[in-house]
N, C-alpha and C positions, 0 to 999 in steps of 0.2 A: 833480557827476556822478561817479560812481564807475566805474571801468573793470574789466572781468572778462575775465581772460585764460584761455584754455583751455589745460589742461595738454597740451604737447607729447609725444607718444609717441616713444619712441626707435624708430628704424627697426630692422626685423628684419634680422639680419645673415645672409646666405646665402654660402656659398663660392661662388666661381666653379665653373662646370660642370667645367672641367679639373682642379679639386683636389678636387672632391667625391668621396667614396669610392663605388665602384660598388654597387648594390643587389644583393644576393645573395638570391634568394627562398628563404629557409630556412623559410618558413611558421612564423617564430618564434612570431607572436601566437597562432596556433592551438595551437601545441605548449605555450605557456605557459598558455593558458586551460585546456588539458586537464589540466595539472599541477596548477594552483592553483585550479581552478574558474572558473565563469563571472562571479564577482563582480568580477574584475579584468579590465578591457578593455584592450588594448594596440592602438594604432592604428598607422598606417603609419609614423609618426615613430619609434615604438618599434622597429619592424622595420628602419628605416634605421640607427637608432643601434647596434642589436645586430649588424646586418650589418656596420657600419663597425667594429666591435670584433672580430668573429669572424674576418673574412677576413685581417686582418694577422696575427692569431695563428696561423691555419693556414699562412700562407706562412712565417712565421718558424720554425714547427715543423719543416716540410719542409726548409726551407734549413739549418736547423741540424743535422738528421740526415744530410742529404747532405754537409755540410761535415765532419762527423766520419767518415762513410765514406770521403771522399776522403782524409783525413788518416791514419786508422787501417787503411785497406785492408779487404777484404772479411771479413765475419765468418766464424769458422770453422765448418765443418760439424758437427753433432752426430752423431758416428758411432754413438754408442750407441743412437740412435733407429732405425738401420738393422740389422736382424737378419740375420746370414748364415745361410743355410739349413743345418741340421745333417744328419747322415746319415739320420736318420728322415724328415725332411722330403723329401730326394731320393729315398729308397726308396718312399715313398708316391707321389710324383709319376710314378714309373715302373711302379707297381703291381707291385713285386718281391716274391715270396713270402719273401725273406729278412726282410721286415718282417711282412707280415699272417699268415704262418704260423710261421715260425721265430723272429722278433723277435731277429735277430743285431745289430740296431742298438746293442743294450747294449754289445756287445763291440767291434764294428767302430769305433764312436765313440772308444773308449779306445785300441785297438790301432793305429789308422791315423791318428789326429789329428796324431802328430808328423810325418807324411809329407805332410800336406795342402798346405803351402806349399813343398813341396820342388821345386827347379828339376830338370827333366829326368827326371822320375820314370817308371820302367818297371814296369809290372804285367802279370802273366800270370794269366788265370783259366782253369782247366782245367774244362770241362764248360759252357761258355757256349752255352746251346741258343737263346736269343732275345737281341734287342738290349737287353732291359730292364736287365741287369745291368752290361753293358759301358757303357751310357749313364750308369748311376749312377756308375761310377769316373770317367767322363769329367767329369761335372758336379761331383763332390765334390772331386776334386783340381785345384789352381789352376793348375799347370805341368806337366802330363803330357807326356812325350816320345812314349810309346807306351802304349796300352791293348791288350793282345794276348789274344784269346780263342782257345781250342782247344775246338772243338765235337766233342763224342764222339758218335758214331752215324752214321747214313747221310745226314742233310740239315741244313741250317742255315735257320732261319726268319726272314726278314725282315732278313738282315744286310746286304743291298745298301743299307739305308737308314742306316748307321752314319756318325756325324760324323767330321770329319778328324782323323787321330791315332789312330783306333780300327781295329784290324785283326782279323781271324779266319781260322782255317784248319780244315779237317775233317780229323781224324785219330784214331787209337787210341793213348791214353797209356800202353798197356801194350807198344806197339811201340818198338823201339830206334830204327827209322828215324824215327818221328815225333818222338820225344824229341830225337833229333840235330838234327833240322830246327828245332824249336822253341826248342832252346839257342842257335841262331845269332842269335836275336832278344834274347838277354839280354847280361850278367847282369841279374837283375831285383831291385828293391827289395822288391816284394811278389809272392808266389806264393799263389794260392788253388786248392785243390783241391776242386772241387764236381763231380767227375767222375762215374764209375760207382757210386761208394758200395759198391763191393765191398772188404771189408776187405783182402784180399790186395793189391789195386791201390793202396789207400791207402799201404801200406808200400813197396811197390815203386817207386811214382812219387816218394815222399819221398826214398829213398834215391838214385834217379837224379837228381833236380833239386835237392838240397841244395847242391851245389857251384855252382848257378846263382843263388843267392841272395847279394846283395851283403853286405859287412860292414854291420851296422846294418840289416839287412833282416829281413823277417817271412815265415814260411811258415804258412799256416792250412789246415786240413783241417775241412771242413763235413760234415755227415751221419753222425756216429758212431753214430747209433742202430741201424744195421744189424748192429753187432756184438753186439747184445743180442737180436736176433730169434731166433724158434724155428728149429731145423735144417730146411732145405729151403724156408724162405720165399724168394719171389721178389721181386728189385728191378725195379720198373716191369714186372712180370708177364714178366720175361725171364729174368735171371740169378738162379739159386738160390744161396743162401749156406749153407755147411756147416761144422760144427765151431765154431758161434758160440754165443753165449748168455753170461750173466754166469758169471764165473769160468773162462771157457774158456782154451786154451792160447795162448801167444803165437805159436805156429805158425800159428793160424787166426784169431786175433782181433787186429786192428789196435790196439785200446784196451789190451789186455795188452802188446803190443808197445811201444807208445808209453810205457807206464808205466816201462819199462826206462831211459828217458832221465832220469828223476828220480833214479834212483841215480848215473847218470853225472855229474849237476852236483855230487856231492860229492867228485869226484876230487882236487881240490887240498887240501881240508880234511882228508883222511884219508890223503894221501900215496899215492894209487894211480894212478901214472903210466899204466899200461896199462889203466885202466878206460874202455873205449871199445867201443861197439856198432856204430856207423856211421861211415864215414869222414867226417872233418871235425866230428864231435861234440865235438871238444875247443874249438870256437869256438861252441858252443851256450851262451847266456847265461841263458835262462829258458825254462821251459814253462809255458803259461797255459791253464788248462781252463776251459771255459764249459759251458752246456747244449747238447749236441749239436754241439760246436765247440771246437777246440784250436789255439792258435798257438805256433810255435816261433820265438824270437828270436835272431838271430845276433849276437854281439858286435860292436860297431863297433871302429874302429882304437884308440881311447883305452881301450876295455874290455878289449881284447886286451893292451895294454901294462900294465894295472893289475890283472892276475888275482890272486886270493888267493894268498898265499905257500904254496908246498907245505909241508905239515907232516910231521911225523915219522910213519913208518907205524904205525898202530894196528888194522890190520885183521888178520883170519884169512886168511892166504894160501891155505891149502887151500880154504876156503869161497869165496874170491874166485875162484880158478881154476875151481872148479865151476861157479860163476854165470856166468862169462864163457863157458865152454863151451857151456852150455845157451842163453844168450842169442844167441850168435853162430850156433847151430845153427838158430835161427828167422828168420835173416835170408834176404832174397830170394836167389835164385840169383845167383851172381857176387859176393856180398858176405859170404861166410863166412870 
């Protein structure tokens, strides 16, 4: 008799429930079938095996990055991805005509950027009629101590809604009383004359307020176009200008008067100690012209100490005396 023994099957080994990896329904089989086509079928066991592999990897990945963060600290911010609003952005946000009509942003960005982060900055704008420009200065400068507006005319529009640190007053910049009062708010790092735009007022205000500009400060005059108008044209349908037009006399044209400061800047190099038109113009470091706008920069303390060496006199004394006489004759009253 022959004995036939049935082959014994090895028992299927299954891990205890406590050790079995949790099944995460990632719908792996459906995903794989979509990627590789329906010819390959993946059952629930395949899903279990893949889930058992994926979950520990995800946990290890997260723990690894968390450990690295705890050791190295927070990752630095990418400051380059955050753009600081420039002067154009701020002008547009306040709908200022300095942008949409004059496009002064090209000049203000260059002339005022050195002051943007300055501590305790003090600025005066003559001719602030609405809050738009004053808010522009408040938003542009990072640490302003005072943004002071002087409104020219009979009323102020919307000035009751000004932010903290911004003030304004109503007054006439041609009045000595007004200028004396506004001077008590200074001295200023920046003075901007956007006032009446009358040529004579531009010069008289500059002569009166130049001493209130700090060393290293800037004085800006806007709206020079009125110096080129026809005789009798009216500013804002009110004040008529006379004696103006291209090539006019420095007695009536602010532009021609301001051109005299270009000659004053040559004082040291030609050895002309007395070459002066306005009190304090020996501290004038530069005159910068733009389209319908001009800035005068006052030397800072270092620039005062390191002025160009006075050279030997090389000018015609007779011509110089005659030029100075004529130049000072066109000064505002009290500055001759």
